[in-house]
C-alpha positions as CSV (number, residue, x, y, z in Angstrom):
1,X,4.7,-51.9,-36.8
2,X,4.6,-50.4,-40.3
3,X,0.8,-50.1,-40.1
4,X,1.0,-48.3,-36.8
5,X,3.6,-45.8,-38.3
6,X,1.4,-45.2,-41.4
7,X,-1.6,-44.6,-39.1
8,X,0.4,-42.0,-37.2
9,X,1.5,-40.3,-40.3
10,X,-2.0,-40.2,-41.6
11,X,-3.3,-38.7,-38.4
12,X,-0.5,-36.2,-38.4
13,X,-1.3,-35.1,-41.9
14,X,-5.0,-34.7,-41.0
15,X,-4.1,-32.7,-37.9
16,X,-2.2,-30.2,-39.9
17,X,-4.5,-29.8,-42.8
18,X,-4.0,-32.8,-45.1
19,X,-1.5,-33.7,-47.7
20,X,1.3,-36.3,-47.6
21,X,3.9,-35.4,-45.1
22,X,6.4,-37.4,-43.1
23,X,5.7,-37.2,-39.4
24,X,8.3,-35.2,-37.4
25,X,8.1,-35.9,-33.7
26,X,10.5,-33.0,-33.0
27,X,8.0,-30.5,-34.3
28,X,5.5,-31.7,-31.8
29,X,8.2,-31.3,-29.2
30,X,8.7,-27.7,-30.4
31,X,5.0,-27.2,-29.9
32,X,5.5,-28.2,-26.4
33,X,8.2,-25.6,-25.9
34,X,5.7,-23.0,-27.3
35,X,2.7,-23.9,-25.3
36,X,4.5,-24.5,-22.0
37,X,6.2,-21.1,-22.3
38,X,2.8,-19.4,-22.7
39,X,1.2,-21.3,-19.9
40,X,3.9,-20.7,-17.4
41,X,4.2,-17.0,-18.4
42,X,0.4,-16.5,-17.9
43,X,0.4,-18.2,-14.5
44,X,3.8,-17.3,-13.2
45,X,5.2,-14.5,-15.3
46,X,8.3,-14.0,-13.1
47,X,9.4,-17.6,-13.9
48,X,9.4,-17.2,-17.7
49,X,9.2,-13.4,-18.3
50,X,9.4,-13.8,-22.1
51,X,7.1,-16.8,-22.3
52,X,4.7,-14.9,-24.5
53,X,7.0,-15.6,-27.4
54,X,5.5,-19.1,-27.5
55,X,2.8,-17.6,-29.8
56,X,5.5,-16.6,-32.3
57,X,6.9,-20.1,-32.3
58,X,3.4,-21.4,-33.1
59,X,3.2,-19.0,-36.0
60,X,6.4,-20.3,-37.5
61,X,5.3,-24.0,-37.0
62,X,1.9,-23.3,-38.6
63,X,3.4,-21.4,-41.5
64,X,5.8,-24.2,-42.2
65,X,3.4,-27.1,-42.0
66,X,0.4,-25.6,-43.8
67,X,2.5,-23.9,-46.5
68,X,4.2,-27.2,-47.2
69,X,0.9,-28.8,-47.8
70,X,-0.3,-25.9,-50.0
71,X,2.9,-26.0,-52.1
72,X,2.7,-29.8,-52.7
73,X,-1.0,-29.8,-53.6
74,X,-0.7,-26.8,-55.9
75,X,2.3,-28.4,-57.6
76,X,0.4,-31.7,-58.0
77,X,-2.7,-29.9,-59.3
78,X,-4.9,-31.3,-56.5
79,X,-5.4,-28.2,-54.4
80,X,-9.0,-27.0,-53.9
81,X,-10.3,-24.4,-51.6
82,X,-13.2,-26.7,-50.5
83,X,-10.8,-29.4,-49.3
84,X,-8.4,-27.0,-47.7
85,X,-11.0,-25.1,-45.7
86,X,-13.0,-28.2,-44.7
87,X,-9.7,-29.6,-43.3
88,X,-9.2,-26.3,-41.4
89,X,-12.7,-26.6,-40.0
90,X,-12.2,-30.1,-38.8
91,X,-8.9,-29.2,-37.2
92,X,-9.8,-25.8,-35.6
93,X,-13.6,-25.9,-34.8
94,X,-14.1,-29.0,-32.5
95,X,-12.0,-27.8,-29.6
96,X,-12.7,-24.1,-30.3
97,X,-16.5,-24.5,-30.2
98,X,-16.3,-26.5,-27.0
99,X,-14.2,-23.9,-25.3
100,X,-16.5,-21.1,-26.5
101,X,-19.6,-22.8,-25.2
102,X,-18.0,-23.7,-21.9
103,X,-16.7,-20.1,-21.5
104,X,-20.2,-18.7,-22.1
105,X,-21.6,-21.1,-19.5
106,X,-18.9,-20.2,-17.0
107,X,-19.5,-16.5,-17.6
108,X,-23.1,-16.9,-16.3
109,X,-21.8,-17.7,-12.9
110,X,-18.7,-15.5,-12.7
111,X,-19.2,-12.3,-14.8
112,X,-21.2,-9.2,-14.2
113,X,-23.8,-8.3,-16.8
114,X,-21.7,-5.8,-18.8
115,X,-18.7,-8.2,-18.8
116,X,-21.0,-11.0,-19.9
117,X,-22.3,-9.0,-22.8
118,X,-18.7,-8.2,-23.8
119,X,-17.9,-11.9,-23.6
120,X,-20.7,-12.5,-26.2
121,X,-18.9,-10.1,-28.6
122,X,-15.7,-12.1,-28.1
123,X,-17.5,-15.4,-28.7
124,X,-18.8,-14.2,-32.0
125,X,-15.4,-12.7,-33.0
126,X,-13.7,-16.0,-32.0
127,X,-15.9,-18.0,-34.3
128,X,-15.3,-15.8,-37.3
129,X,-11.6,-15.3,-36.5
130,X,-11.5,-11.6,-35.9
131,X,-10.7,-11.6,-32.2
132,X,-7.4,-9.7,-32.9
133,X,-9.3,-6.9,-34.7
134,X,-11.9,-6.6,-31.9
135,X,-9.3,-6.5,-29.2
136,X,-7.4,-3.8,-31.2
137,X,-10.5,-1.8,-31.5
138,X,-11.3,-2.2,-27.8
139,X,-8.0,-1.0,-26.6
140,X,-8.3,2.4,-25.0
141,X,-8.2,4.4,-21.9
142,X,-11.2,2.7,-20.2
143,X,-10.5,-0.8,-21.6
144,X,-10.7,-3.6,-19.1
145,X,-7.3,-5.1,-18.1
146,X,-6.4,-7.9,-20.5
147,X,-6.0,-10.4,-17.7
148,X,-9.8,-10.4,-17.1
149,X,-10.9,-11.1,-20.7
150,X,-11.6,-14.9,-21.0
151,X,-11.1,-15.0,-24.8
152,X,-8.1,-12.7,-25.1
153,X,-5.9,-15.5,-26.3
154,X,-8.0,-16.0,-29.5
155,X,-6.2,-13.0,-31.1
156,X,-3.5,-15.3,-32.2
157,X,-6.0,-17.7,-33.8
158,X,-7.5,-14.8,-35.6
159,X,-4.1,-13.8,-37.1
160,X,-3.4,-17.4,-38.2
161,X,-6.7,-18.0,-39.8
162,X,-6.7,-14.6,-41.6
163,X,-3.3,-15.6,-43.0
164,X,-4.9,-18.8,-44.5
165,X,-7.6,-16.7,-46.2
166,X,-4.9,-14.9,-48.2
167,X,-1.9,-17.2,-48.5
168,X,-3.5,-20.0,-50.6
169,X,-4.9,-17.4,-53.0
170,X,-1.5,-15.8,-53.4
171,X,0.2,-19.1,-54.1
172,X,-2.4,-20.2,-56.6
173,X,-2.3,-16.8,-58.4
174,X,1.5,-16.9,-58.6
175,X,1.4,-20.4,-60.0
176,X,-1.2,-19.6,-62.7
177,X,0.6,-16.4,-63.7
178,X,3.9,-18.3,-63.9
179,X,5.4,-16.2,-61.2
180,X,8.1,-17.4,-58.7
181,X,6.1,-18.1,-55.5
182,X,9.2,-17.9,-53.4
183,X,10.1,-14.4,-54.6
184,X,6.7,-13.2,-53.8
185,X,6.8,-14.8,-50.4
186,X,10.1,-13.3,-49.5
187,X,8.9,-9.9,-50.8
188,X,5.8,-10.0,-48.7
189,X,7.7,-11.2,-45.6
190,X,10.2,-8.3,-45.9
191,X,7.4,-5.8,-46.4
192,X,5.5,-7.1,-43.4
193,X,8.7,-7.0,-41.2
194,X,9.3,-3.4,-42.2
195,X,5.8,-2.5,-41.3
196,X,6.3,-4.2,-38.0
197,X,9.4,-2.1,-37.2
198,X,7.9,1.2,-38.4
199,X,4.5,0.9,-36.9
200,X,5.9,-0.4,-33.6
201,X,6.7,3.3,-32.8
202,X,3.5,4.8,-34.2
203,X,0.8,2.2,-33.4
204,X,2.1,-0.4,-31.0
205,X,-1.3,-1.9,-30.2
206,X,-2.2,-2.4,-33.8
207,X,1.3,-3.8,-34.5
208,X,0.8,-6.4,-31.9
209,X,-2.7,-7.6,-32.9
210,X,-3.0,-7.2,-36.7
211,X,-2.1,-9.6,-39.5
212,X,0.0,-7.2,-41.7
213,X,2.6,-6.8,-39.0
214,X,2.6,-10.5,-38.0
215,X,2.4,-11.9,-41.6
216,X,6.2,-12.2,-41.8
217,X,6.3,-14.6,-38.8
218,X,4.0,-17.2,-40.5
219,X,5.7,-16.5,-43.8
220,X,9.1,-17.4,-42.2
221,X,7.7,-20.9,-41.8
222,X,6.3,-20.8,-45.3
223,X,9.7,-19.8,-46.9
224,X,11.3,-22.6,-44.9
225,X,8.7,-25.1,-46.2
226,X,9.7,-24.1,-49.8
227,X,13.4,-24.6,-49.4
228,X,13.7,-27.5,-46.9
229,X,12.8,-30.2,-49.4
230,X,15.7,-29.1,-51.6
231,X,18.4,-31.7,-52.0
232,X,21.0,-28.9,-51.8
233,X,19.6,-27.8,-48.4
234,X,19.6,-31.4,-47.1
235,X,23.2,-32.0,-48.2
236,X,24.3,-28.8,-46.5
237,X,22.6,-29.8,-43.2
238,X,24.2,-33.3,-43.3
239,X,27.7,-31.9,-43.8
240,X,30.0,-31.2,-40.9
241,X,31.3,-27.8,-40.2
242,X,33.4,-28.5,-37.1
243,X,34.6,-31.3,-34.7
244,X,34.3,-31.5,-31.0
245,X,36.2,-34.0,-28.9
246,X,37.0,-36.1,-32.0
247,X,33.4,-36.1,-33.2
248,X,32.0,-34.3,-36.2
249,X,29.2,-31.8,-35.6
250,X,26.9,-31.4,-38.5
251,X,25.5,-28.2,-39.7
252,X,22.1,-29.5,-38.6
253,X,23.4,-29.8,-35.0
254,X,24.8,-26.2,-35.2
255,X,21.4,-24.9,-36.5
256,X,19.5,-26.7,-33.7
257,X,21.9,-25.4,-31.1
258,X,21.6,-21.8,-32.4
259,X,17.8,-22.2,-32.6
260,X,17.5,-23.4,-29.0
261,X,19.8,-20.7,-27.8
262,X,17.7,-18.0,-29.4
263,X,14.5,-19.4,-27.9
264,X,16.0,-19.5,-24.4
265,X,17.3,-16.0,-24.8
266,X,13.8,-14.8,-25.8
267,X,11.9,-16.8,-23.1
268,X,14.2,-15.9,-20.2
269,X,15.6,-12.6,-21.5
270,X,12.6,-10.7,-22.7
271,X,9.7,-9.4,-20.6
272,X,6.4,-7.7,-21.0
273,X,8.0,-4.2,-20.9
274,X,9.9,-4.7,-24.2
275,X,8.5,-3.2,-27.4
276,X,7.1,-6.4,-29.1
277,X,7.0,-7.7,-31.8
278,X,9.5,-5.2,-33.3
279,X,13.1,-6.4,-33.6
280,X,12.8,-8.6,-30.6
281,X,10.4,-11.0,-32.4
282,X,13.4,-12.1,-34.5
283,X,14.6,-14.1,-31.5
284,X,11.7,-16.6,-31.4
285,X,11.0,-16.6,-35.1
286,X,14.6,-17.3,-36.2
287,X,15.0,-19.7,-33.3
288,X,12.0,-21.7,-34.4
289,X,13.2,-21.6,-38.0
290,X,16.6,-23.0,-37.1
291,X,15.2,-25.8,-35.1
292,X,12.8,-26.9,-37.8
293,X,15.5,-26.5,-40.4
294,X,17.9,-28.7,-38.4
295,X,15.6,-31.6,-39.0
296,X,14.8,-34.7,-37.0
297,X,18.3,-36.1,-37.1
298,X,19.9,-33.2,-35.2
299,X,20.9,-34.2,-31.7
300,X,18.8,-31.6,-29.9
301,X,15.7,-32.4,-32.0
302,X,16.2,-36.2,-31.6
303,X,17.0,-36.4,-27.9
304,X,15.0,-33.4,-26.5
305,X,12.2,-32.3,-28.8
306,X,11.4,-35.9,-29.9
307,X,11.3,-37.3,-26.3
308,X,8.0,-39.1,-25.7
309,X,6.8,-36.7,-23.0
310,X,7.5,-33.7,-25.2
311,X,5.7,-35.3,-28.1
312,X,2.7,-36.2,-26.0
313,X,2.3,-32.6,-24.8
314,X,2.8,-31.3,-28.3
315,X,-0.1,-33.5,-29.5
316,X,-2.5,-31.7,-27.1
317,X,-0.9,-28.3,-27.5
318,X,-3.8,-26.8,-29.4
319,X,-6.6,-27.6,-26.9
320,X,-4.2,-26.9,-24.1
321,X,-3.7,-23.4,-25.4
322,X,-7.4,-22.9,-25.9
323,X,-8.3,-24.0,-22.4
324,X,-5.6,-22.4,-20.3
325,X,-6.5,-18.7,-20.7
326,X,-10.3,-18.9,-20.0
327,X,-9.6,-20.9,-16.9
328,X,-7.1,-18.4,-15.6
329,X,-9.2,-15.4,-16.6
330,X,-12.3,-16.7,-14.8
331,X,-10.3,-17.4,-11.7
332,X,-8.9,-13.8,-11.8
333,X,-12.4,-12.4,-12.3
334,X,-13.9,-14.3,-9.4
335,X,-11.0,-14.0,-6.9
336,X,-9.4,-10.7,-8.0
337,X,-6.0,-12.3,-8.5
338,X,-4.3,-15.5,-9.5
339,X,-2.4,-16.9,-6.5
340,X,0.4,-19.5,-6.7
341,X,-2.1,-22.2,-5.6
342,X,-4.8,-21.2,-8.1
343,X,-2.1,-20.8,-10.8
344,X,-1.1,-24.4,-10.3
345,X,-4.7,-25.6,-10.2
346,X,-5.4,-23.6,-13.4
347,X,-2.5,-25.3,-15.2
348,X,-3.5,-28.8,-14.0
349,X,-7.2,-28.2,-15.0
350,X,-6.0,-27.0,-18.4
351,X,-4.1,-30.2,-18.9
352,X,-7.1,-32.3,-17.8
353,X,-9.5,-30.5,-20.2
354,X,-7.0,-30.6,-23.1
355,X,-6.5,-34.4,-22.7
356,X,-10.2,-35.0,-22.5
357,X,-10.8,-32.8,-25.6
358,X,-8.1,-34.6,-27.5
359,X,-9.1,-38.1,-26.6
360,X,-12.9,-37.7,-26.7
361,X,-13.4,-35.1,-29.4
362,X,-10.5,-34.4,-31.7
363,X,-9.1,-38.0,-32.0
364,X,-12.4,-39.6,-33.0
365,X,-13.1,-36.9,-35.5
366,X,-9.8,-37.4,-37.2
367,X,-10.5,-41.1,-37.7
368,X,-13.6,-40.4,-39.7
369,X,-13.4,-41.1,-43.4
370,X,-15.5,-40.5,-46.6
371,X,-19.1,-39.4,-46.0
372,X,-18.8,-39.4,-42.2
373,X,-16.0,-36.9,-42.5
374,X,-18.0,-34.6,-44.8
375,X,-21.0,-34.8,-42.5
376,X,-18.7,-33.9,-39.5
377,X,-17.6,-30.8,-41.4
378,X,-21.3,-29.8,-42.0
379,X,-22.2,-30.4,-38.3
380,X,-19.3,-28.3,-37.1
381,X,-20.4,-25.4,-39.4
382,X,-23.9,-25.7,-38.0
383,X,-22.6,-25.7,-34.5
384,X,-20.6,-22.6,-35.2
385,X,-23.7,-20.8,-36.4
386,X,-25.5,-21.7,-33.2
387,X,-22.5,-20.4,-31.2
388,X,-22.6,-17.1,-33.1
389,X,-26.3,-16.9,-32.4
390,X,-25.7,-17.5,-28.7
391,X,-23.0,-14.9,-28.5
392,X,-25.2,-12.4,-30.3
393,X,-28.0,-13.0,-27.8
394,X,-25.6,-12.2,-24.9
395,X,-24.9,-8.8,-26.6
396,X,-28.5,-8.0,-27.4
397,X,-29.7,-8.9,-23.9
398,X,-26.9,-6.9,-22.4
399,X,-25.5,-9.8,-20.5
400,X,-28.8,-10.8,-18.9
401,X,-28.6,-8.5,-15.8
402,X,-31.2,-10.7,-14.0
403,X,-28.7,-13.6,-13.7
404,X,-27.0,-11.7,-10.9
405,X,-28.4,-10.9,-7.4
406,X,-30.0,-7.5,-7.4
407,X,-27.8,-6.2,-4.6
408,X,-24.7,-7.2,-6.5
409,X,-25.9,-5.4,-9.6
410,X,-26.5,-2.2,-7.5
411,X,-23.1,-2.3,-6.0
412,X,-21.4,-3.0,-9.3
413,X,-23.3,-0.4,-11.3
414,X,-20.8,2.3,-10.5
415,X,-18.3,0.5,-12.8
416,X,-20.6,0.9,-15.8
417,X,-20.1,4.7,-16.2
418,X,-18.4,5.6,-19.4
419,X,-18.1,8.9,-21.3
420,X,-19.3,9.1,-24.9
421,X,-19.1,12.1,-27.3
422,X,-22.3,13.9,-28.2
423,X,-22.8,14.5,-31.9
424,X,-24.7,17.7,-31.3
425,X,-21.9,19.1,-29.2
426,X,-19.3,18.1,-31.7
427,X,-21.3,19.6,-34.5
428,X,-21.9,23.0,-32.9
429,X,-18.3,23.5,-31.6
430,X,-16.5,21.6,-34.4
431,X,-14.7,19.6,-31.8
432,X,-14.2,15.9,-32.4
433,X,-12.4,14.8,-29.2
434,X,-13.6,12.1,-26.9
435,X,-15.3,14.6,-24.5
436,X,-17.8,17.1,-25.9
437,X,-20.8,17.4,-23.7
438,X,-23.4,20.0,-22.6
439,X,-26.8,19.7,-21.0
440,X,-28.1,22.6,-23.0
441,X,-26.3,22.6,-26.4
442,X,-28.3,25.6,-27.8
443,X,-27.3,27.8,-24.8
444,X,-24.0,29.6,-24.6
445,X,-22.0,28.1,-21.8
446,X,-21.4,30.0,-18.5
447,X,-18.3,27.9,-17.9
448,X,-16.1,25.5,-19.8
449,X,-14.2,22.6,-18.4
450,X,-11.1,21.3,-20.3
451,X,-9.1,18.2,-19.6
452,X,-8.8,14.4,-19.7
453,X,-11.0,11.7,-18.1
454,X,-10.7,13.5,-14.7
455,X,-12.4,16.5,-16.3
456,X,-15.0,14.1,-17.4
457,X,-15.7,12.7,-14.0
458,X,-15.7,16.2,-12.5
459,X,-18.3,17.2,-15.1
460,X,-20.7,14.4,-13.8
461,X,-21.9,16.3,-10.7
462,X,-20.7,19.9,-11.6
463,X,-22.9,20.0,-14.7
464,X,-25.9,19.0,-12.7
465,X,-25.2,21.5,-9.9
466,X,-24.8,24.3,-12.5
467,X,-28.0,23.2,-14.2
468,X,-29.9,23.6,-11.0
469,X,-28.4,27.1,-10.7
470,X,-29.6,28.0,-14.1
471,X,-26.2,27.9,-15.7
472,X,-24.6,25.8,-18.4
473,X,-21.3,23.9,-18.4
474,X,-19.5,22.8,-21.6
475,X,-17.0,19.9,-21.4
476,X,-14.2,19.8,-24.0
477,X,-11.3,17.3,-23.9
478,X,-9.9,14.0,-24.7
479,X,-9.1,10.9,-22.6
480,X,-5.5,10.7,-21.7
481,X,-4.8,14.3,-22.8
482,X,-3.9,17.0,-20.2
483,X,-5.3,20.5,-20.3
484,X,-2.1,22.0,-21.7
485,X,-2.1,23.9,-25.0
486,X,0.6,24.0,-27.6
487,X,2.3,20.8,-26.6
488,X,3.1,17.6,-28.5
489,X,2.7,14.3,-26.7
490,X,3.5,10.7,-27.2
491,X,-0.3,10.4,-27.8
492,X,-0.1,12.4,-30.9
493,X,-3.7,13.4,-31.3
494,X,-3.6,15.3,-27.9
495,X,-2.2,18.5,-29.4
496,X,-5.0,18.8,-31.9
497,X,-7.8,18.2,-29.4
498,X,-6.3,20.3,-26.6
499,X,-5.5,23.3,-28.8
500,X,-9.0,23.2,-30.2
501,X,-10.5,23.1,-26.8
502,X,-8.6,26.1,-25.6
503,X,-9.4,28.1,-28.7
504,X,-13.1,27.4,-28.3
505,X,-13.0,28.3,-24.6
506,X,-11.0,31.5,-25.2
507,X,-13.5,32.9,-27.8
508,X,-16.7,31.6,-26.0
509,X,-18.8,34.0,-23.8
510,X,-18.1,31.8,-20.8
511,X,-16.5,33.8,-17.9
512,X,-14.9,30.8,-16.2
513,X,-12.7,28.0,-17.5
514,X,-12.1,25.0,-15.3
515,X,-8.9,23.0,-15.9
516,X,-8.9,19.4,-14.6
517,X,-6.5,16.6,-15.4
518,X,-4.4,13.9,-13.9
519,X,-1.5,16.2,-13.1
520,X,1.0,13.8,-11.4
521,X,1.0,11.4,-14.3
522,X,1.9,14.1,-16.7
523,X,4.4,15.9,-14.5
524,X,6.2,12.7,-13.5
525,X,5.7,10.8,-16.8
526,X,4.6,7.6,-15.2
527,X,1.5,5.9,-13.9
528,X,0.8,5.0,-10.3
529,X,0.3,1.5,-8.8
530,X,0.7,-2.1,-10.1
531,X,-2.6,-2.2,-11.8
532,X,-1.7,0.7,-14.2
533,X,1.7,-0.6,-15.4
534,X,0.3,-1.1,-18.9
535,X,-0.7,2.6,-19.1
536,X,2.8,3.9,-18.7
537,X,3.5,3.3,-22.4
538,X,0.1,4.1,-23.8
539,X,-1.2,6.9,-21.6
540,X,1.8,8.3,-19.8
541,X,1.4,11.3,-22.2
542,X,5.1,12.1,-21.9
543,X,5.7,15.7,-22.9
544,X,8.0,15.8,-25.9
545,X,7.6,19.5,-27.0
546,X,11.2,20.1,-25.9
547,X,13.4,17.1,-25.3
548,X,15.8,19.2,-23.3
549,X,13.2,19.8,-20.6
550,X,12.3,17.3,-17.9
551,X,8.7,16.2,-17.4
552,X,8.4,18.6,-14.6
553,X,9.7,21.6,-16.5
554,X,7.7,20.8,-19.6
555,X,4.5,20.4,-17.6
556,X,5.0,23.7,-15.8
557,X,5.9,25.6,-18.9
558,X,2.8,24.3,-20.6
559,X,0.6,25.1,-17.7
560,X,1.9,28.7,-17.6
561,X,1.0,28.9,-21.3
562,X,-2.5,27.9,-20.5
563,X,-2.8,30.5,-17.7
564,X,-1.4,33.2,-20.0
565,X,-3.7,32.3,-22.9
566,X,-6.9,32.3,-20.8
567,X,-5.8,35.4,-18.9
568,X,-5.3,37.2,-22.1
569,X,-8.9,36.2,-23.0
570,X,-10.1,37.7,-19.7
571,X,-11.2,34.3,-18.2
572,X,-11.5,33.4,-14.6
573,X,-9.5,30.2,-14.2
574,X,-10.3,27.4,-11.8
575,X,-7.5,24.8,-11.6
576,X,-8.4,21.5,-9.9
577,X,-5.6,19.9,-8.0
578,X,-6.0,16.3,-8.8
579,X,-7.9,13.8,-6.6
580,X,-5.8,10.9,-5.1
581,X,-4.8,8.0,-7.2
582,X,-5.5,4.7,-5.4
583,X,-3.3,2.4,-7.5
584,X,-5.8,-0.4,-7.3
585,X,-9.3,-1.0,-8.6
586,X,-12.1,-0.3,-6.1
587,X,-13.9,-3.5,-7.2
588,X,-11.1,-5.2,-5.2
589,X,-12.7,-3.6,-2.1
590,X,-16.3,-4.9,-2.5
591,X,-17.9,-8.2,-3.2
592,X,-19.5,-7.8,-6.6
593,X,-19.1,-11.3,-8.1
594,X,-21.8,-14.0,-8.2
595,X,-19.2,-16.7,-7.6
596,X,-15.7,-17.1,-6.0
597,X,-13.2,-19.9,-5.9
598,X,-10.1,-19.6,-3.8
599,X,-10.9,-16.2,-2.3
600,X,-14.1,-16.9,-0.3
601,X,-15.3,-13.3,-0.4
602,X,-13.7,-12.2,-3.7
603,X,-12.5,-9.1,-1.8
604,X,-8.8,-8.4,-2.2
605,X,-8.8,-5.4,0.1
606,X,-11.6,-4.3,2.4
607,X,-9.7,-1.1,3.3
608,X,-10.1,1.0,0.2
609,X,-7.4,3.5,1.1
610,X,-3.8,4.4,0.6
611,X,-1.6,5.9,3.4
612,X,-1.4,9.7,3.4
613,X,2.4,9.5,3.2
614,X,2.2,7.7,-0.1
615,X,-0.2,10.3,-1.5
616,X,2.1,13.1,-0.3
617,X,5.2,11.6,-1.9
618,X,3.4,11.2,-5.2
619,X,1.9,14.7,-5.2
620,X,4.3,16.9,-3.2
621,X,6.2,18.3,-6.2
622,X,3.1,18.6,-8.4
623,X,1.2,20.6,-5.8
624,X,4.0,22.8,-4.7
625,X,4.9,23.9,-8.3
626,X,1.3,24.5,-9.3
627,X,0.6,26.5,-6.1
628,X,3.7,28.7,-6.7
629,X,2.6,29.4,-10.3
630,X,-1.0,30.1,-9.4
631,X,0.1,32.9,-6.9
632,X,1.4,34.9,-9.9
633,X,-2.0,35.0,-11.5
634,X,-4.8,36.7,-9.5
635,X,-7.5,35.3,-11.8
636,X,-6.5,31.7,-11.0
637,X,-8.1,29.9,-8.1
638,X,-7.2,26.4,-6.9
639,X,-9.6,23.6,-5.9
640,X,-8.2,20.8,-3.8
641,X,-9.9,17.7,-5.1
642,X,-8.0,15.5,-2.6
643,X,-9.3,17.2,0.5
644,X,-12.7,15.5,0.6
645,X,-11.1,12.0,0.5
646,X,-8.0,12.5,2.7
647,X,-7.4,13.0,6.4
648,X,-4.1,13.0,8.2
649,X,-3.6,9.2,8.0
650,X,-5.1,8.1,4.7
651,X,-6.8,8.9,1.4
652,X,-10.0,6.8,1.0
653,X,-12.0,5.3,-1.8
654,X,-15.0,4.6,0.4
655,X,-16.6,7.2,2.7
656,X,-19.4,6.4,5.1
657,X,-20.0,3.1,3.3
658,X,-20.4,4.9,-0.1
659,X,-18.0,4.1,-3.0
660,X,-16.2,7.3,-4.1
661,X,-14.2,5.7,-7.0
662,X,-15.3,3.6,-9.9
663,X,-11.8,2.3,-10.6
664,X,-8.2,3.1,-9.7
665,X,-8.5,6.9,-10.1
666,X,-11.8,7.9,-11.6
667,X,-14.7,9.1,-9.3
668,X,-18.2,7.9,-9.0
669,X,-21.1,10.4,-9.1
670,X,-20.9,10.5,-5.3
671,X,-17.2,11.3,-5.4
672,X,-17.7,13.8,-8.2
673,X,-20.3,15.6,-6.1
674,X,-17.8,16.2,-3.3
675,X,-15.4,17.9,-5.7
676,X,-18.2,19.9,-7.6
677,X,-19.4,21.4,-4.3
678,X,-16.0,23.0,-3.8
679,X,-16.0,24.3,-7.4
680,X,-19.5,25.6,-7.1
681,X,-18.6,27.6,-4.0
682,X,-16.0,29.4,-6.1
683,X,-18.3,29.9,-9.1
684,X,-21.1,31.4,-6.9
685,X,-18.7,33.8,-5.3
686,X,-17.1,35.0,-8.5
């Protein structure tokens, strides 16, 4: 019996990075709480709306276990970077390499070429633990929805492993310089938490993904690892603070109860709409700290967390976390959605793959000793280099377009259109916004178009039509920024780019200025449709120039300023009343995928339309107010970009079998052509 226990302790120490550490079954149980929260949230978010905090629980556990090992080895003088990182390789790489290889294989059958190339980038980033940085850099107006990225979940692994690049160095330096490690740890944790709070308002995406604003969560576990071995702390936990029904309740039991309560509040009380991490992250972090602090003797830890089933799931929590998201993401890519049935299948398959990975791969590797263990580390490093090479090949070959049927490629090509700034345009006009384009950069423009991404898709066909007429069109703007001068937005850079665009247009020899933007989203301050929920925060572009004005009043005041500015500059103004927002991605209307699972056709909606009544409800106020304002300016003409797509019953994303939209709201070249014809009719007559 003693031999079995020693074997378990040894395996446990190897699992978490080495060192001599008493096995705590309750920590494996806490891992189960973390991983199940994440799994259920990703498959059925309405059941556990705050289940995403499971990642924060993992951060605390990891910081506690690994920091404890570092502290003990540094104190004993046995710590070496070679041993530490070789243990990390044996712990992290086996399951990770397997999941990356299988994801790349699955992508061949499920993903389109551009998506497959992007997966290659994420494979490489996953191996070198910079997924969080890549995802942060990718976030933007045209970024693919997070649910469709098979390796999105590796951001947390990137944060964790980046932490272990810096933390051992900090501990060693502090020890050699005779500094108090714990004071430095607390100082860094406080600094990180303050950055988290401040940057949450300024750079929420960076705050979510990057190490400096997550450092404090891992450090909370590290600080706990420093203090928990203290006899004073152990004595405090064993003392009783209160009695209930004649029985003493120890401080450890109170800590465990508090910790569990905080976790339950976070898991059931938070949701994806809260500003996270921010202050809310204290709930899972403090909750996890309290449960670990309580120790294995606390009633909750002993009877719930250390229950055999909880421990069993905790032992496979790492491969379970790695497998669950790619499985769900590939199902969503293939079938357009994750149904209750496919969600259950995804969770079951995740458990199956996690168990097989643990039993057939991780467990045998942990049992290796001596030379065999060193050889295993070397083999894993070689495999990682091969995986990097494979991921790089996917990027270089642009996702191997030939692996998809030609007809499928043709139908999906409309989704590949993206706007990119032109260096020559930026250099000539001293304009560094996202949108700066002209077919003839050395020719003075005959017309300027200003606006957001809707100005960009209008430019597609309009610039070609003007070119055929011997005229030049200049595009100036920025994605997510409406054509309204002199206004500050939540997206702070908008004011700089928009003011610069209007200044350039006003002093240019162009006779006409076209204003095109997604009017309803700015006037109402919210996006349209389920698929765009995430854009409400990031790209709602709420007008904040005057907090006493409503969105509607602020928008109209700013639009009148635009009309006045351009009228004073003697410009003819063409204002484009926005095209309909569909509220769903048009890929849901056509079969573009090489493989499907639960949805036989992969088509979510064959009728690519919205009822006219819904369009009217969304746009009535916007159109009415703009039309009233335009009547007061004789030099302003309106173009109705909705007219080509709408009849009395519906507004459509497909006309005569041709796709008019490339996503929820942006037009394809075919759709852009219909709008540009209406603008050209005005330009020719003016």
